[in-house]
N, C-alpha and C positions, 0 to 999 in steps of 0.2 A: 553394525547397525541395519535396520531394517529398514529396506528402502524401496519405495513402491515411484519415485519420480518417472524412472523412464515409464513405466505405465503410464502416468498420469499425464504426462506428455503425448503417448500414444493414442490416449483415449480423447485427448484437447484435438489432437490432429482429426479424428472423425467426426467433430462436431462442425454444425455449421458455424462458418467465421471464426474457427480455429488455426491454426498451425498451416500458412501457406506454404507453399513449394520454393519461394524466393528467399524465404527467410532459414535463420540456422538456430540452431537449439541445441544445448547440452546442458549437463549436469558438471558443476566443476566444483574447487576447494579454493579456500582462503583460507590457510589456515588449517584447521578443524571444521571450519564450516561450511558444509555445504550450501552451494547457490546453484539456483537455474538461471540459466543467462540463454536471453532469444537477441539476434542481431538481426540487422538487417544484410540482406546478401552481400557477398563478399566486395562487390564493384558497386556498393551502394554505400560509403562510409557514414557511421553513427553522425548525428548531429551533437550529441551529448547524451550522456547515462542517468538514467532513471534507477533507483530502488523501489523496489514493489513489495510493500510487506504484505503479509498474507491476513487473511480474515480467522475467526476461530479455528477454523476447519484445517487449515494447514495449507499445502502446494497442493491444491485440486485442478482439475481439468480447467475450472474457471477462471483459477488465478493464473494458471500458463496461459490461457487463451488472451488476456488482460496484457499480460507481457508480449502475446505475439501481435495485440493491436498497437502497442507503443512502437515494436521493430518496426511495423507497417509505417507507421506516421513517421519513421526513420529515428529512432530511439535505440540507445542500447538499453534493455531491461534488465536487471538483476534481482532475484528475490531469493535473501535468504530463509535457508529452512530452519523456523524457529523453535522445532520440535524434535530437532538432531540428537538432543542430549536426553530425549526419552525412546530413542529408537525408532521415530516416526516420522515420516515426511506430511502426512494427514492422517485424521482419525477416519477408522473405519466409516465409509461411507454410509453402510448401513447401519451404522448409528447416530449419523448425522449431529444436530445440533446439541440433544443432549450431551452426548459425548465430550462434545468439542470444548465446552463451557469449564468442566472441570480439568480439562486437561491444558487448556488456557491459565486457568488459574495456578498450575505449578510452575509457571514461568518466573521470573524476577527480575527485575529493573536492569540489574548488574549483567545478566546473560542476554538481554535483548540489547543492551547496548556495545557489546561485543560482536553480538552476530549483525548487528545493522553498519558496526564499522568495518566489519569484515567484507560486507558489500561494497561500500564506499570505498574502501583498500583496493577491492577488484577494479572499481572506475578508475583510481590513481593509475593502477599499473595498466590500463589500457589506454591509457593517453589523455583522461580528461581531470581538467584541474577543478578548483571547488565551484569556481564560476560556469563549469558546463556541468555540473550533478545537481540531480533534486531528488526527490523521495515521495512516495504516494503511498496510502495505505488504504485497508478495508476494514472497517468493524475494528476489532482490536489492533490492526494494523494502520487505521487512521489516527490512533490513541499513540503508536509509535511515531507515527510520521512529525505529530507536532511536537511529540517530546524531543524527538531527534534535534526538530528545528530550533530549540532552543540551547543544543548540543554545538552544533555547526552553524555556521552562517550561510546556509545554501540558499542561492538564489531564488529557489520554487519548493515549496514543501503542500502537499495536497490531501487532506482528509475526507474520506467518504464516511459519516458517520460512525467517527470515532468516540466509543463510550469512556466511562472513568472522568465525566464531566465534573460530577462534584466530587465522588467518592472514588479516591485511586484505586486501579485494578491490582497493582503489583507494588512491592517494596522497591522503593528506589527512582519510581514513579509516578510523580505528584500528579493530583486531579488536575484537569486541562484549565480550569478555571482560575489554578494557582500558578500554573506553567505558561500561560499565553503569552502573558505580560512581558514574558523574557523573552518572546520570539525574537531571533537574529536575522532573521530573513522573510521575504514576503510567505504568505500563507493563504490559501483557499480551502475552505470547509464548506461541504456539502452533505447537507444533514434533511431527515424528512419529518414533518410535523405531527407524523402518524406513527412513529417513532414509540414501541411499546418500552422500549431501554431509554431512551432519552426524551424527558419532555421538552415542552416549548420554553419552559422557565430558564431549562438549563442551557437550552439553544441560544438566547437572548442572553443570559449571563455570559455564554463564552464569546458571544459576538463582541461584548462589551469588553470583555476582559482580552481578547485579544486585540482589539482598537486602542489598548492603552499601550501597547507595544511599540507604536512609534515607526511600525513597520508598514507596508502596503499590504493589507490585509482583507479579505473578504469572505462573508460568509454567506450561505445562499441554502434557504430553505424551501421545500417543495411542500407546499401544503397536502396533496393526494399521493403521498408517498410516507412509508415506512423506514423499519432498519432494512438495509440489505436490500434498497430496491435498484442495484446497479446488480446485483446475482442473475443473471438471464438463465441460470442453470437451477433457479428455484421459482418455478411458474407462478406459485400461490402469493410471492411477495415480489417478484420484478413487476417494475413501471416503467415501462418502455420510454415514455414522452420524458420522465424526470431524469432516467438512465441516459438519454440520447441527449438532452442538451447538458446534464454534468459532465461528460464525458466531451463536449463541445468545447464546455468551458475549462477543462482541465487541459486540452491540447493547445486552446488559445493562452491559457496561462503559461505553460511551460514555452511556447513559441517567443512570447513576451517577457519572459522572466531568464531564460537561462541564455547565456552567451555560445552563439554558436561555434563548432570546432574551426 
């Protein structure tokens, strides 16, 4: 496998807000699945575990920095490398989004389930039972997060602008409006109303579908934000106010829903 994850961690460490000296980061494996793991300091035991699911670009410095922020808040963050079967950790940064979409489209639901379940198994081995586990995803990872929350009774799942709302992305992963009524635990959705990939009508339909699950759910939409508004490595689409509010809501949601260790 061609791996650039250690390089990604190094690049992330050089960015403002990236890996801090008191956090611990490594690349581990659960079976055949590579995992980027970022933990609080050894003398600061994690309060719970969070699976972090990549956007379409892969395990980028941005994604590692999200794991860092979670660890800094006291969580053990585990990010499965969803492109490992393709010999990649991330698409070539020089190609960016145009290459990310066809790479994302090569995945299948069965593969995604195996990889996310490997990350959850890592949390099991780390001593966290299901009540102490959560999942967060961005872009396609937001889709995976909701899908996973229909397969496992997790106490918290968060989707940042997860697509495939009306039309499925992959075989084996239903459209989110079809999946959401089957949520097995609390879910928080965070979407931008200016998203060119997800219409406001789809956002409303997803909000209604999630509400039919009978679970505690909330979908927050930001009028001045578009797709990937949390990606602070992409200046043209990053929206600081929406990103800050969404992150504050995410941490509060985890604090409220995930049972402390």
